[in-house]
N, C-alpha and C positions, 0 to 999 in steps of 0.2 A: 231551620227556617221553614221547613215543609209542613211538623205540627202546628204551626201558627198560620199557615194560608190554608192547611186541611180543616180547622176549625171555624176559621171565616168562611170558606165554602160553605160547610155544614149550616153555617147559618144564615148564608144566602139562598141556599136550597130551601130551609124551612120558612124563609120569608117569602119566596116565591111559591111554593107548595100553599103556605095559609092563604097569600094572596090570592090564590087561584081558585083554592075548593075551602068550602065550609066544612070543619069538621064538628061532628058533636063532641059533646062535653067531655066523655070519658077519653075520647081519641086525643082530644086536645091536651086533657091533664098528663096522659102518658107521656107525649111529646116535650112538654113542659118539663117534666119530671128527668126525662133522659137528656134532655136539654142541659137541666140543673145540674144532673150527676157529671156530665161530661165535662162542662166548666169547671166542677168543683175539682175533679181528678186533675183538669188540665192548669189550673191555678195553685192547688194545694200541693203537687208533687212535680213542682217546677226543682231544677238544680242550678244551682249559680246562677240565678236570673234575678236582675234587679240591681242597681248601686248601692243598695244598702244590704246584700245578701250576707257580706262577711260579717258587717255590723251586727245584724239581726243574729247570727251562729254563735259570735263571740258573747252576746247579751243571753243567748239560750244556753250556752256551755257554763256560763257565769251563775245563772239561777241555776244548773243543774247540780253544779260541785259546792255552790256555797248555800242554798235554799234560800228561803225568803228571808229579809231580813226589815223587822217589824220596827225599826228606830224610827222615831219621828220623820228625820231626815231623808229616809228614803221614801217613805211615805208619802211625803208631801211634795217632795221634789222629783220624783220619777214617775213613771207610769205604772202606778200601782195594779191595773186591770191586766195589762201586757204581763207585767211580773207575773202575778197570779196565776195567768194562762199558760205561761212559760213554765212555771213551777208545777202545775196540776200535768202537762201535757209530759214534764220530764218524771214525775213520778207514773205515768201509765206506761212510758219507756217507747214513745212514740217517735223522738228525736225534733228536729226541727221541721221536717215535713208534717208532724201532727199540728205543729203550732200553725205552720201556713195553711194547713187545710181547715182548722178550724176558724181561723181568721177569714179565710174564703167564704167559708160557709155562712159567716154575718154578712160578710157583705152580698154574698148573692142572695140572702133571705130578703135585703133591704132593695137590691135591685130587681128581683122578679116582685117581689111585693109592689114597688113603686110601677113596673111596666104592667102588672094585672089591673092597677088602678086606671090603665089608659082607657080599660074596656074590652075592644076586640082582639082577637089572637092577631089580626092583621097588624094592630097597633104595636102589639107586645113583640113582635118578632122584628120589626120594623124598627122598634124602639133599641132592640137588643142588637141588630146589626148595627146602629146608628153609635151605640155605645162600646161596641168592641173596639175600634182602633183604640181608642185614648183609657177610655174608663177601665176597660178591663185590661188590656195587654199593657198600660203605661201604670196607670194607678194601682191596679190589682195583682199586679206583677212585679211592680219594682215599690212600691211603697205601703208594706202589710200595714202599718196601724194606721195610715190615712185612709187605706181600702175599708177598715173597718170601722173608720168614723164615718165615713160616707153612707157603709151600710147601715149604721145605726139610725 
């Protein structure tokens, strides 16, 4: 439980600091990059977190052992993008953690792009703070494919 609270407190601290002070562009970019990497590691390297963890693990193991099946039925009826990502990560031998990290990267790119669209750093970190309890903790940590869809 401590890591979840610690990440939340880091985001609270960043929100407070950016609300009180105005940082220049390079310092702001550095803080956003560090926050991105922190969340990428936090989401991507989770272990047995989420209701579908074992289903995703079996999915990865099936793709790793059988490879990609390009039959018409499997191409149309299954998640071919997620299958391809599993296959690519299995070829790189990064395991399920590589799949989770790649999915977290796509999710965070979409989330950070949206938060940058809000304008100021104050709004960015406030939006990140608001999105942490459900969007990051529940969706990104629990529903890998759905988080990629939200990120896209």
